[in-house]
FIPA-679111 format. One record per atom (N, C-alpha, C, O): atom name; residue in three letters; x, y, z; chain. Coordinates in pm, whole numbers, plus 32768, in hexadecimal, padded with zeros to 4 digits. Atoms other than C-alpha are relative to their C-alpha. Example, Ala and Ser with C-alpha at 12.3 -4.5 7.8 and 13.67 -1.06 7.14 Angstrom:
+----+-----+------+------+------+----+
! at !  aa !    x !    y !    z ! ch !
+----+-----+------+------+------+----+
!  N ! ALA ! 8059 ! 7F89 ! 8000 !  A !
! CA ! ALA ! 84CE ! 7E3E ! 830C !  A !
!  C ! ALA ! 805A ! 8078 ! 8000 !  A !
!  O ! ALA ! 80C2 ! 8076 ! 8042 !  A !
!  N ! SER ! 7FAE ! 7F89 ! 7FFA !  A !
! CA ! SER ! 8557 ! 7F96 ! 82CA !  A !
!  C ! SER ! 7FB3 ! 806D ! 8049 !  A !
!  O ! SER ! 7FE6 ! 80DC ! 805A !  A !
+----+-----+------+------+------+----+
//
This chain:
+----+-----+------+------+------+----+
! at !  aa !    x !    y !    z ! ch !
+----+-----+------+------+------+----+
!  N ! MET ! 8041 ! 7FF6 ! 806C !  A !
! CA ! MET ! BC6B ! 2436 ! 0F4C !  A !
!  C ! MET ! 7F6A ! 801D ! 7FFC !  A !
!  O ! MET ! 7F21 ! 7FC2 ! 8025 !  A !
!  N ! ASN ! 806F ! 8008 ! 8014 !  A !
! CA ! ASN ! BB20 ! 24D3 ! 0F01 !  A !
!  C ! ASN ! 7FCF ! 7FCD ! 7FA7 !  A !
!  O ! ASN ! 7FFB ! 7FAF ! 7F38 !  A !
!  N ! GLY ! 8081 ! 8062 ! 8059 !  A !
! CA ! GLY ! B9EB ! 2430 ! 0E8D !  A !
!  C ! GLY ! 7F65 ! 7FE0 ! 7FF2 !  A !
!  O ! GLY ! 7F1D ! 7FAB ! 8047 !  A !
!  N ! VAL ! 80B5 ! 7FD7 ! 7FE6 !  A !
! CA ! VAL ! B879 ! 2464 ! 0E24 !  A !
!  C ! VAL ! 7FB9 ! 7F92 ! 802D !  A !
!  O ! VAL ! 7FDF ! 7F1E ! 801B !  A !
!  N ! ILE ! 8081 ! 805B ! 7FAE !  A !
! CA ! ILE ! B756 ! 23B6 ! 0ED6 !  A !
!  C ! ILE ! 7F7B ! 8071 ! 7FAC !  A !
!  O ! ILE ! 7F58 ! 80E7 ! 7FAC !  A !
!  N ! MET ! 80A2 ! 7FBC ! 8042 !  A !
! CA ! MET ! B607 ! 23D6 ! 0DFA !  A !
!  C ! MET ! 7FB6 ! 7F9A ! 7FF7 !  A !
!  O ! MET ! 7FEA ! 7F5E ! 7F99 !  A !
!  N ! ARG ! 804E ! 807E ! 7FE6 !  A !
! CA ! ARG ! B510 ! 22B1 ! 0E31 !  A !
!  C ! ARG ! 7F87 ! 803D ! 800A !  A !
!  O ! ARG ! 7F7F ! 80AA ! 8044 !  A !
!  N ! LYS ! 8059 ! 8000 ! 7FD2 !  A !
! CA ! LYS ! B3AB ! 229A ! 0E20 !  A !
!  C ! LYS ! 7FFE ! 7F68 ! 801D !  A !
!  O ! LYS ! 802A ! 7F04 ! 7FE4 !  A !
!  N ! VAL ! 801A ! 80A3 ! 7FFA !  A !
! CA ! VAL ! B339 ! 217F ! 0ECE !  A !
!  C ! VAL ! 7F6F ! 800A ! 8052 !  A !
!  O ! VAL ! 7F2C ! 804F ! 809F !  A !
!  N ! VAL ! 80EC ! 804D ! 7FFC !  A !
! CA ! VAL ! B1BF ! 20DE ! 0EE9 !  A !
!  C ! VAL ! 7FC9 ! 7FCD ! 8090 !  A !
!  O ! VAL ! 800A ! 7F84 ! 80DC !  A !
!  N ! VAL ! 7FDD ! 7FFB ! 7F76 !  A !
! CA ! VAL ! B142 ! 20D8 ! 1018 !  A !
!  C ! VAL ! 7FA2 ! 7F6F ! 801C !  A !
!  O ! VAL ! 7F39 ! 7F78 ! 7FDC !  A !
!  N ! GLN ! 8059 ! 8065 ! 8012 !  A !
! CA ! GLN ! B095 ! 1F52 ! 1076 !  A !
!  C ! GLN ! 7F9D ! 803B ! 8095 !  A !
!  O ! GLN ! 7F9F ! 80B0 ! 80BD !  A !
!  N ! ALA ! 802D ! 8041 ! 7F94 !  A !
! CA ! ALA ! AFB8 ! 1EE0 ! 11B1 !  A !
!  C ! ALA ! 8030 ! 7FEF ! 8086 !  A !
!  O ! ALA ! 8002 ! 800C ! 80F5 !  A !
!  N ! SER ! 8001 ! 8012 ! 7F93 !  A !
! CA ! SER ! B058 ! 1E81 ! 1278 !  A !
!  C ! SER ! 80B5 ! 8031 ! 7FFC !  A !
!  O ! SER ! 80EE ! 8037 ! 7F8F !  A !
!  N ! TYR ! 7F6A ! 7F9F ! 7FEA !  A !
! CA ! TYR ! B1E1 ! 1F2E ! 12F8 !  A !
!  C ! TYR ! 804F ! 7FB1 ! 7FA8 !  A !
!  O ! TYR ! 803C ! 7F3A ! 7F8F !  A !
!  N ! THR ! 7FAE ! 8021 ! 8024 !  A !
! CA ! THR ! B2F7 ! 1F1D ! 1240 !  A !
!  C ! THR ! 8057 ! 8055 ! 7FE6 !  A !
!  O ! THR ! 8033 ! 80CB ! 7FE6 !  A !
!  N ! ASN ! 7F85 ! 7FCD ! 7FDE !  A !
! CA ! ASN ! B43B ! 1F8B ! 1231 !  A !
!  C ! ASN ! 7FFB ! 808F ! 7F70 !  A !
!  O ! ASN ! 7FD4 ! 8088 ! 7EFB !  A !
!  N ! LEU ! 8008 ! 7F99 ! 805E !  A !
! CA ! LEU ! B466 ! 20F0 ! 1191 !  A !
!  C ! LEU ! 809E ! 7FDF ! 7F93 !  A !
!  O ! LEU ! 80AE ! 8025 ! 7F2F !  A !
!  N ! VAL ! 7FBD ! 8004 ! 8055 !  A !
! CA ! VAL ! B593 ! 2077 ! 10EA !  A !
!  C ! VAL ! 8055 ! 7F37 ! 7FEA !  A !
!  O ! VAL ! 804E ! 7ED9 ! 8039 !  A !
!  N ! ALA ! 800B ! 8095 ! 7FE1 !  A !
! CA ! ALA ! B617 ! 1F22 ! 107D !  A !
!  C ! ALA ! 80B3 ! 7FF6 ! 8050 !  A !
!  O ! ALA ! 80DE ! 7FA2 ! 809F !  A !
!  N ! GLU ! 7FA0 ! 8026 ! 7FBE !  A !
! CA ! GLU ! B774 ! 1F6F ! 10D2 !  A !
!  C ! GLU ! 8051 ! 7FEC ! 8083 !  A !
!  O ! GLU ! 803D ! 8040 ! 80DA !  A !
!  N ! SER ! 7FE3 ! 7FE0 ! 7F6C !  A !
! CA ! SER ! B833 ! 1F20 ! 1202 !  A !
!  C ! SER ! 7FF3 ! 8062 ! 805B !  A !
!  O ! SER ! 7FAC ! 8066 ! 80BF !  A !
!  N ! ARG ! 7FF7 ! 7FAC ! 7FAF !  A !
! CA ! ARG ! B8BB ! 206A ! 125E !  A !
!  C ! ARG ! 7FEC ! 8058 ! 7F70 !  A !
!  O ! ARG ! 7FF4 ! 8024 ! 7F01 !  A !
!  N ! LEU ! 802A ! 7FCA ! 8036 !  A !
! CA ! LEU ! B862 ! 2186 ! 11B1 !  A !
!  C ! LEU ! 7FFD ! 807D ! 8007 !  A !
!  O ! LEU ! 7F8D ! 80AA ! 7FF2 !  A !
!  N ! VAL ! 8011 ! 7F81 ! 7FAB !  A !
! CA ! VAL ! B8B0 ! 22E1 ! 1227 !  A !
!  C ! VAL ! 800B ! 8048 ! 7FA0 !  A !
!  O ! VAL ! 8030 ! 8027 ! 7F2E !  A !
!  N ! GLY ! 801B ! 7F8E ! 8051 !  A !
! CA ! GLY ! B873 ! 2431 ! 11B1 !  A !
!  C ! GLY ! 7F54 ! 805C ! 802D !  A !
!  O ! GLY ! 7EE4 ! 8046 ! 805A !  A !
!  N ! CYS ! 806C ! 7FA3 ! 7FB0 !  A !
! CA ! CYS ! B7B9 ! 2560 ! 11F5 !  A !
!  C ! CYS ! 7FB1 ! 802D ! 7F79 !  A !
!  O ! CYS ! 7FDD ! 8050 ! 7F0B !  A !
!  N ! VAL ! 8071 ! 801D ! 805C !  A !
! CA ! VAL ! B66F ! 2563 ! 1146 !  A !
!  C ! VAL ! 7F83 ! 805F ! 7FF6 !  A !
!  O ! VAL ! 7FA6 ! 80B2 ! 804A !  A !
!  N ! THR ! 8074 ! 8008 ! 800B !  A !
! CA ! THR ! B51A ! 25DF ! 110B !  A !
!  C ! THR ! 7FA8 ! 7F94 ! 7FE6 !  A !
!  O ! THR ! 7FA1 ! 7F5D ! 7F78 !  A !
!  N ! ILE ! 8080 ! 806D ! 7FDF !  A !
! CA ! ILE ! B420 ! 24F6 ! 1142 !  A !
!  C ! ILE ! 7F6C ! 8019 ! 8026 !  A !
!  O ! ILE ! 7F2B ! 802D ! 808C !  A !
!  N ! SER ! 80B6 ! 7FD9 ! 7FFA !  A !
! CA ! SER ! B2BD ! 2528 ! 10C8 !  A !
!  C ! SER ! 7F9D ! 7FDC ! 7FB0 !  A !
!  O ! SER ! 7FA8 ! 7FB2 ! 7F3D !  A !
!  N ! CYS ! 8095 ! 805B ! 8035 !  A !
! CA ! CYS ! B150 ! 24BD ! 108F !  A !
!  C ! CYS ! 8009 ! 804E ! 7F68 !  A !
!  O ! CYS ! 8049 ! 80B7 ! 7F5B !  A !
!  N ! PRO ! 802C ! 7F83 ! 8077 !  A !
! CA ! PRO ! B0E6 ! 2546 ! 0F11 !  A !
!  C ! PRO ! 7F9B ! 8029 ! 804B !  A !
!  O ! PRO ! 7F8C ! 7FED ! 80B5 !  A !
!  N ! PRO ! 809A ! 7FD9 ! 8015 !  A !
! CA ! PRO ! AF9C ! 25EC ! 0F2D !  A !
!  C ! PRO ! 7F99 ! 7F7F ! 7FB3 !  A !
!  O ! PRO ! 7F29 ! 7F6E ! 7FE4 !  A !
!  N ! ALA ! 8021 ! 8039 ! 8053 !  A !
! CA ! ALA ! AF39 ! 24E7 ! 0E27 !  A !
!  C ! ALA ! 7FD6 ! 7F82 ! 8063 !  A !
!  O ! ALA ! 7F97 ! 7F21 ! 8038 !  A !
!  N ! ASN ! 800E ! 80AE ! 7FC9 !  A !
! CA ! ASN ! AF25 ! 23C6 ! 0F36 !  A !
!  C ! ASN ! 7F7F ! 8032 ! 8021 !  A !
!  O ! ASN ! 7F5F ! 80A8 ! 8033 !  A !
!  N ! ALA ! 8098 ! 800C ! 7FEE !  A !
! CA ! ALA ! ADAE ! 2361 ! 0F71 !  A !
!  C ! ALA ! 7FF7 ! 7FE2 ! 80A7 !  A !
!  O ! ALA ! 7F8A ! 7FB5 ! 80CB !  A !
!  N ! ALA ! 8023 ! 7FFC ! 7F8A !  A !
! CA ! ALA ! ADF4 ! 235C ! 1103 !  A !
!  C ! ALA ! 80A2 ! 7FFD ! 803B !  A !
!  O ! ALA ! 8110 ! 7FE4 ! 800A !  A !
!  N ! SER ! 7F85 ! 800E ! 7FAC !  A !
! CA ! SER ! AEE0 ! 2371 ! 120F !  A !
!  C ! SER ! 803D ! 7FB6 ! 7FF9 !  A !
!  O ! SER ! 8004 ! 7F4E ! 7FD7 !  A !
!  N ! VAL ! 7FAE ! 806B ! 7FF6 !  A !
! CA ! VAL ! B02F ! 22AE ! 122F !  A !
!  C ! VAL ! 8047 ! 8026 ! 8053 !  A !
!  O ! VAL ! 808A ! 8087 ! 8076 !  A !
!  N ! ASN ! 7FAF ! 8001 ! 7F64 !  A !
! CA ! ASN ! B08E ! 220F ! 1353 !  A !
!  C ! ASN ! 8097 ! 7FD5 ! 800F !  A !
!  O ! ASN ! 80D2 ! 7F74 ! 7FDE !  A !
!  N ! PHE ! 7F59 ! 800B ! 7FCE !  A !
! CA ! PHE ! B200 ! 224A ! 13EF !  A !
!  C ! PHE ! 8009 ! 7FA9 ! 806A !  A !
!  O ! PHE ! 7FB2 ! 7FB2 ! 80C1 !  A !
!  N ! LYS ! 8010 ! 803E ! 7F5D !  A !
! CA ! LYS ! B257 ! 215B ! 1508 !  A !
!  C ! LYS ! 8068 ! 803B ! 805A !  A !
!  O ! LYS ! 80E3 ! 8037 ! 8053 !  A !
!  N ! GLY ! 7FAB ! 7F93 ! 7FD0 !  A !
! CA ! GLY ! B2B1 ! 2249 ! 15FE !  A !
!  C ! GLY ! 8081 ! 7FA9 ! 805B !  A !
!  O ! GLY ! 8098 ! 7F31 ! 8051 !  A !
!  N ! ASP ! 7FC9 ! 805E ! 7FE0 !  A !
! CA ! ASP ! B3C5 ! 2212 ! 16EC !  A !
!  C ! ASP ! 8023 ! 7F95 ! 8096 !  A !
!  O ! ASP ! 8082 ! 7F65 ! 80D4 !  A !
!  N ! ASP ! 804E ! 802D ! 7F5A !  A !
! CA ! ASP ! B321 ! 2180 ! 1829 !  A !
!  C ! ASP ! 7F99 ! 7FAA ! 7F91 !  A !
!  O ! ASP ! 7F28 ! 7FC6 ! 7FB7 !  A !
!  N ! GLY ! 806C ! 8027 ! 8026 !  A !
! CA ! GLY ! B245 ! 20A0 ! 1715 !  A !
!  C ! GLY ! 7F71 ! 8020 ! 7FF4 !  A !
!  O ! GLY ! 7F29 ! 7FC7 ! 7FC7 !  A !
!  N ! SER ! 8085 ! 7FB8 ! 8057 !  A !
! CA ! SER ! B0FD ! 2177 ! 16D4 !  A !
!  C ! SER ! 800C ! 8035 ! 7F4D !  A !
!  O ! SER ! 8055 ! 806C ! 7EFB !  A !
!  N ! ASP ! 8001 ! 7F9A ! 809D !  A !
! CA ! ASP ! B0AA ! 21E2 ! 1592 !  A !
!  C ! ASP ! 7FD2 ! 8081 ! 7FFA !  A !
!  O ! ASP ! 7F68 ! 8094 ! 8036 !  A !
!  N ! VAL ! 7FB4 ! 7FA6 ! 801D !  A !
! CA ! VAL ! B0FD ! 2322 ! 1532 !  A !
!  C ! VAL ! 7FAA ! 803C ! 7F7C !  A !
!  O ! VAL ! 8001 ! 8066 ! 7F30 !  A !
!  N ! PRO ! 8029 ! 7FD9 ! 8016 !  A !
! CA ! PRO ! AFE4 ! 23A1 ! 1451 !  A !
!  C ! PRO ! 8060 ! 8098 ! 7F8A !  A !
!  O ! PRO ! 8091 ! 80FC ! 7FBF !  A !
!  N ! TRP ! 7FE5 ! 7FA5 ! 802F !  A !
! CA ! TRP ! B064 ! 2474 ! 12EB !  A !
!  C ! TRP ! 7FA6 ! 8034 ! 7F9C !  A !
!  O ! TRP ! 7FB8 ! 8014 ! 7F26 !  A !
!  N ! VAL ! 8016 ! 7FA2 ! 8059 !  A !
! CA ! VAL ! AF96 ! 2552 ! 1250 !  A !
!  C ! VAL ! 8004 ! 8009 ! 7F91 !  A !
!  O ! VAL ! 8062 ! 8050 ! 7F6D !  A !
!  N ! PRO ! 7FA9 ! 7F99 ! 8082 !  A !
! CA ! PRO ! AF80 ! 2578 ! 10CA !  A !
!  C ! PRO ! 8027 ! 807E ! 801A !  A !
!  O ! PRO ! 7FFA ! 80CE ! 806C !  A !
!  N ! GLY ! 7FC9 ! 7F7C ! 801A !  A !
! CA ! GLY ! B045 ! 2686 ! 106E !  A !
!  C ! GLY ! 8067 ! 7FEC ! 8088 !  A !
!  O ! GLY ! 80D9 ! 8007 ! 8062 !  A !
!  N ! GLN ! 7F93 ! 7FED ! 7F93 !  A !
! CA ! GLN ! B119 ! 2663 ! 11E8 !  A !
!  C ! GLN ! 808D ! 7FC2 ! 7FB6 !  A !
!  O ! GLN ! 80A7 ! 7F6A ! 7F65 !  A !
!  N ! TRP ! 7F50 ! 802C ! 8036 !  A !
! CA ! TRP ! B29B ! 2658 ! 11B0 !  A !
!  C ! TRP ! 8027 ! 802A ! 8075 !  A !
!  O ! TRP ! 7FE7 ! 8060 ! 80CF !  A !
!  N ! HIS ! 7F94 ! 7FDE ! 7F50 !  A !
! CA ! HIS ! B3D1 ! 267C ! 12CB !  A !
!  C ! HIS ! 8065 ! 7FF3 ! 7FAB !  A !
!  O ! HIS ! 807C ! 7FA7 ! 7F4D !  A !
!  N ! GLU ! 7F32 ! 7FD6 ! 8022 !  A !
! CA ! GLU ! B523 ! 26CC ! 1270 !  A !
!  C ! GLU ! 8089 ! 7FBE ! 806F !  A !
!  O ! GLU ! 80C0 ! 7FFC ! 80C9 !  A !
!  N ! PHE ! 7FA0 ! 7FF8 ! 7F6C !  A !
! CA ! PHE ! B629 ! 25EF ! 133E !  A !
!  C ! PHE ! 808D ! 7FBE ! 7FAF !  A !
!  O ! PHE ! 80B0 ! 7F89 ! 7F46 !  A !
!  N ! MET ! 7F3A ! 7FE6 ! 8026 !  A !
! CA ! MET ! B7A6 ! 25ED ! 1338 !  A !
!  C ! MET ! 806F ! 7F89 ! 806A !  A !
!  O ! MET ! 8076 ! 7F65 ! 80DF !  A !
!  N ! ASN ! 7FC8 ! 8093 ! 7FC1 !  A !
! CA ! ASN ! B888 ! 24CE ! 1376 !  A !
!  C ! ASN ! 7FCA ! 7FB3 ! 802F !  A !
!  O ! ASN ! 7FDE ! 7F92 ! 80A4 !  A !
!  N ! VAL ! 8068 ! 8087 ! 7FCB !  A !
! CA ! VAL ! B797 ! 23C5 ! 1392 !  A !
!  C ! VAL ! 8024 ! 7F89 ! 7FBF !  A !
!  O ! VAL ! 804A ! 7F7D ! 7F4B !  A !
!  N ! ASP ! 7FEB ! 8088 ! 8051 !  A !
! CA ! ASP ! B7BC ! 2255 ! 136B !  A !
!  C ! ASP ! 7F50 ! 7FD1 ! 7FB3 !  A !
!  O ! ASP ! 7EFD ! 7FA6 ! 8003 !  A !
!  N ! LEU ! 806F ! 801A ! 8076 !  A !
! CA ! LEU ! B67C ! 2216 ! 1232 !  A !
!  C ! LEU ! 7FC2 ! 7F88 ! 805A !  A !
!  O ! LEU ! 7F4B ! 7F7E ! 807B !  A !
!  N ! LYS ! 8007 ! 8083 ! 8021 !  A !
! CA ! LYS ! B6C3 ! 20A5 ! 1297 !  A !
!  C ! LYS ! 7F69 ! 803B ! 80E6 !  A !
!  O ! LYS ! 7EF9 ! 8011 ! 8103 !  A !
!  N ! ASP ! 8064 ! 800C ! 7F99 !  A !
! CA ! ASP ! B604 ! 2113 ! 1417 !  A !
!  C ! ASP ! 7F46 ! 802F ! 7FE2 !  A !
!  O ! ASP ! 7EE5 ! 802B ! 802E !  A !
!  N ! PHE ! 80DE ! 7FBF ! 802B !  A !
! CA ! PHE ! B478 ! 21A1 ! 1363 !  A !
!  C ! PHE ! 7FAE ! 7F93 ! 7FF1 !  A !
!  O ! PHE ! 7FD7 ! 7F3D ! 7FA3 !  A !
!  N ! GLN ! 8047 ! 8087 ! 8021 !  A !
! CA ! GLN ! B374 ! 209B ! 136A !  A !
!  C ! GLN ! 7F80 ! 805F ! 7FAB !  A !
!  O ! GLN ! 7F81 ! 80D8 ! 7FC1 !  A !
!  N ! ILE ! 8085 ! 7FD0 ! 8043 !  A !
! CA ! ILE ! B21B ! 20FE ! 1286 !  A !
!  C ! ILE ! 7F8E ! 7F9F ! 7FF9 !  A !
!  O ! ILE ! 7F80 ! 7F25 ! 7FEE !  A !
!  N ! LYS ! 808D ! 807F ! 801A !  A !
! CA ! LYS ! B0CC ! 208F ! 1272 !  A !
!  C ! LYS ! 7F91 ! 8070 ! 7F90 !  A !
!  O ! LYS ! 7FA2 ! 80DB ! 7F57 !  A !
!  N ! GLY ! 8099 ! 7FA2 ! 802D !  A !
! CA ! GLY ! AF4C ! 20F2 ! 11E5 !  A !
!  C ! GLY ! 7FFC ! 7FD3 ! 7F55 !  A !
!  O ! GLY ! 8038 ! 7F74 ! 7F24 !  A !
!  N ! THR ! 8046 ! 8028 ! 8083 !  A !
! CA ! THR ! AEBE ! 20E7 ! 107E !  A !
!  C ! THR ! 806E ! 7FB7 ! 7F95 !  A !
!  O ! THR ! 80D7 ! 7FD9 ! 7F5E !  A !
!  N ! PRO ! 7F6E ! 8068 ! 809A !  A !
! CA ! PRO ! AF6D ! 1FC5 ! 0F7D !  A !
!  C ! PRO ! 7FDA ! 80B7 ! 7FA5 !  A !
!  O ! PRO ! 7F82 ! 810D ! 7FA7 !  A !
!  N ! GLY ! 8038 ! 7F94 ! 806F !  A !
! CA ! GLY ! AF98 ! 20CE ! 0E6C !  A !
!  C ! GLY ! 8044 ! 8089 ! 801D !  A !
!  O ! GLY ! 809D ! 80BC ! 7FD9 !  A !
!  N ! ASP ! 7FBD ! 7F84 ! 801A !  A !
! CA ! ASP ! AFCD ! 221A ! 0F0E !  A !
!  C ! ASP ! 80BD ! 8024 ! 8021 !  A !
!  O ! ASP ! 80D4 ! 7FBF ! 8062 !  A !
!  N ! VAL ! 7F98 ! 8002 ! 8004 !  A !
! CA ! VAL ! B160 ! 2279 ! 0F28 !  A !
!  C ! VAL ! 8032 ! 8084 ! 8084 !  A !
!  O ! VAL ! 7FF6 ! 80E7 ! 80AE !  A !
!  N ! VAL ! 7FB4 ! 7F3A ! 7FD3 !  A !
! CA ! VAL ! B274 ! 2383 ! 0FFC !  A !
!  C ! VAL ! 8062 ! 7FE4 ! 7F85 !  A !
!  O ! VAL ! 8077 ! 7F8C ! 7F31 !  A !
!  N ! THR ! 7FB3 ! 7FFD ! 8084 !  A !
! CA ! THR ! B350 ! 23DF ! 0F20 !  A !
!  C ! THR ! 8089 ! 802E ! 806B !  A !
!  O ! THR ! 8067 ! 8051 ! 80DC !  A !
!  N ! ILE ! 7FE0 ! 8024 ! 7FBC !  A !
! CA ! ILE ! B4CD ! 23E8 ! 0FA3 !  A !
!  C ! ILE ! 8081 ! 8069 ! 7FC6 !  A !
!  O ! ILE ! 80D5 ! 8038 ! 7F7A !  A !
!  N ! VAL ! 7F8B ! 7FEE ! 8089 !  A !
! CA ! VAL ! B5CF ! 250B ! 0F0D !  A !
!  C ! VAL ! 806C ! 803D ! 8066 !  A !
!  O ! VAL ! 8049 ! 804A ! 80DB !  A !
!  N ! GLY ! 7F82 ! 7FF0 ! 7F88 !  A !
! CA ! GLY ! B733 ! 257B ! 0FC6 !  A !
!  C ! GLY ! 808A ! 7FB6 ! 7FB5 !  A !
!  O ! GLY ! 809A ! 7F82 ! 7F47 !  A !
!  N ! GLY ! 7F85 ! 804F ! 8070 !  A !
! CA ! GLY ! B896 ! 24FD ! 0F8A !  A !
!  C ! GLY ! 8038 ! 7FEC ! 80B2 !  A !
!  O ! GLY ! 8012 ! 800B ! 8123 !  A !
!  N ! THR ! 7F8C ! 8078 ! 7F79 !  A !
! CA ! THR ! B9AC ! 242C ! 1084 !  A !
!  C ! THR ! 805D ! 8061 ! 7FEF !  A !
!  O ! THR ! 805D ! 80BF ! 7F9F !  A !
!  N ! GLY ! 7FCB ! 7FC5 ! 7FDF !  A !
! CA ! GLY ! BAA5 ! 249F ! 1100 !  A !
!  C ! GLY ! 8031 ! 808E ! 802E !  A !
!  O ! GLY ! 80A1 ! 809B ! 8060 !  A !
+----+-----+------+------+------+----+
//
């Protein structure tokens, strides 16, 4: 069964998981809205900061959203839109 994923995640100053669930796999678009004050850093697979500028977005197929970690300017947001299944 397919399920809808639509979330707005508020960014914190230190790394936090993008989602709280232990396993949430889906095909999604993750974006940093243009209204964000600054870049949002995603934790890269090698531990480095990967900055996404306001307005940047990427599509991901069959990813486990618990593997994403973000940090940046508190109050900025990251949106997730897509589905499971």
